[in-house]
C-alpha positions in Angstrom: -17.7 -27.9 6.7 -16.1 -25.4 8.9 -12.5 -25.1 7.9 -9.4 -23.0 8.5 -8.0 -22.4 5.0 -4.7 -21.1 3.6 -4.8 -19.2 0.4 -1.8 -18.5 -1.9 -2.1 -14.9 -3.1 1.2 -15.0 -5.2 -1.0 -14.0 -8.2 -3.7 -11.7 -6.7 -5.9 -12.1 -9.8 -6.2 -15.8 -9.1 -5.9 -16.7 -5.4 -5.7 -20.4 -4.8 -6.6 -22.5 -1.7 -3.5 -24.6 -1.0 -4.3 -26.1 2.4 -6.6 -26.2 5.3 -7.9 -28.1 8.3 -11.4 -29.1 9.3 -12.1 -27.5 12.7 -15.8 -28.1 13.1 -16.5 -24.5 14.2 -16.7 -20.9 13.0 -13.4 -19.1 13.1 -13.7 -15.7 14.8 -10.2 -14.5 14.4 -6.8 -15.6 13.0 -3.4 -14.2 13.9 -0.3 -15.6 12.1 3.1 -15.0 13.6 6.0 -16.9 12.1 5.1 -20.6 11.6 2.1 -20.5 13.9 -1.6 -19.5 13.4 -3.5 -18.6 16.5 -7.3 -19.1 16.1 -10.3 -18.3 18.2 -13.5 -20.1 17.4 -17.0 -20.9 18.7 -16.3 -24.6 18.9 -14.9 -27.0 21.5 -11.3 -25.9 20.7 -12.1 -22.2 21.4 -8.4 -21.2 21.3 -6.1 -23.3 19.1 -2.6 -23.1 17.6 -1.8 -24.5 14.2 1.6 -25.0 12.7 1.4 -23.5 9.2 5.1 -24.0 8.2 3.8 -26.2 5.4 0.9 -24.2 4.0 -0.4 -27.3 2.2 -0.7 -29.3 5.5 -1.4 -27.2 8.6 -1.9 -29.1 11.8 -3.1 -28.3 15.3 -0.4 -28.3 18.0 -2.7 -27.7 20.9 -6.1 -26.2 21.8 -8.1 -25.2 24.9 -11.8 -25.5 25.4 -13.1 -22.4 27.3 -16.3 -24.1 28.3 -19.6 -22.4 27.7 -18.1 -19.3 26.1 -17.0 -18.2 22.6 -13.4 -17.1 22.1 -13.7 -13.9 20.1 -10.1 -12.5 19.5 -6.5 -13.1 20.3 -3.4 -11.0 20.5 0.2 -12.3 21.0 3.1 -10.7 22.6 6.3 -12.6 23.5 5.5 -15.9 25.1 1.9 -15.0 25.9 -1.4 -15.1 24.0 -4.3 -12.9 25.2 -7.7 -14.3 24.4 -11.0 -12.5 25.0 -14.3 -14.3 25.2 -17.9 -13.2 25.1 -21.2 -14.3 26.7 -22.0 -13.8 30.4 -18.7 -15.3 31.3 -16.5 -12.9 29.3 -12.9 -12.6 30.3 -9.4 -11.9 29.2 -7.4 -15.2 29.5 -3.6 -15.2 29.4 -1.9 -18.3 28.1 1.8 -19.2 28.0 2.5 -20.2 24.4 6.3 -20.7 24.8 5.6 -24.4 24.0 2.9 -24.4 21.3 2.3 -28.1 22.0 1.4 -27.4 25.6 -0.8 -24.3 26.2 -0.9 -23.2 29.8 -3.4 -20.7 31.2 -1.4 -18.5 33.6 -3.9 -15.7 34.3 -7.4 -14.3 33.8 -9.3 -11.0 34.3 -13.0 -11.9 34.5 -15.5 -9.4 33.3 -18.8 -11.2 33.5 -19.9 -9.5 30.3 -19.3 -9.5 26.5 -15.8 -8.8 25.2 -15.1 -8.7 21.5 -11.5 -7.6 20.9 -8.1 -7.3 22.4 -5.0 -5.4 21.4 -1.7 -5.5 23.4 1.1 -3.0 23.7 3.8 -3.1 26.3 2.4 -3.9 29.7 -1.2 -3.1 28.8 -4.1 -5.0 27.1 -6.8 -2.9 25.5 -10.2 -4.5 25.5 -13.4 -3.5 23.7 -17.0 -4.6 24.0 -19.3 -4.5 27.0 -16.9 -4.7 29.9 -16.5 -3.4 33.5 -15.4 0.2 33.4 -17.0 0.9 30.1 -16.9 -0.4 26.5 -13.1 0.3 26.3 -10.9 -0.9 29.1 -7.2 -1.0 29.9 -5.8 -3.9 31.8 -2.3 -4.0 33.3 -0.6 -7.3 32.2 2.9 -6.6 33.6 2.3 -9.7 35.8 0.5 -12.1 33.5 -0.6 -14.2 36.5 -2.4 -11.2 38.0 -3.9 -8.9 35.4 -5.7 -5.8 36.9 -8.0 -3.1 35.6 -6.3 0.2 35.1 -9.2 2.2 33.7 -12.0 2.4 31.2 -14.4 4.7 29.4 -18.0 4.3 28.2 -18.4 4.7 24.5 -21.6 5.6 22.6 -22.2 1.9 21.7 -20.6 -1.5 21.7 -17.0 -1.6 20.3 -16.1 -4.5 18.2 -12.4 -3.9 17.7 -9.5 -2.1 19.4 -6.2 -0.7 18.1 -3.4 1.2 19.8 -0.9 3.6 18.2 1.2 5.5 20.6 -1.1 7.2 23.1 -4.2 6.7 21.1 
């Protein structure tokens, strides 16, 4: 089946699967911060949070179905998760995760095209893929309820990931 699995790498020569959860979909990205794992998938629970405090028994705290799109990537900063989706309805969705048992969508920047990756630093989200303004775009997220395009640049081809270090 399609599972989210946790692997113990205490001995790197013999990693061992210690826990997991059947999710019924392909996992596109996983981000673990503290006791929570943030997953994006191509299933009905496109964006989900799992409590992984007990690696042998992770469990879903909440999930959101993005309807007709595939959640590709997630970044977390403070009380917000930034989720990008692809397909013709691509967007940057902003979710309040202060209560991982009650995800709330607070904002969205709609692209209408494919978005593959997101990175967040300060008051900016950096998006890559095929998006308005080019394949690499910068979104102002200072007000999570009203994200706005700052700028973008066309790249030679599709971009499947984004990373920010300082001014680069």
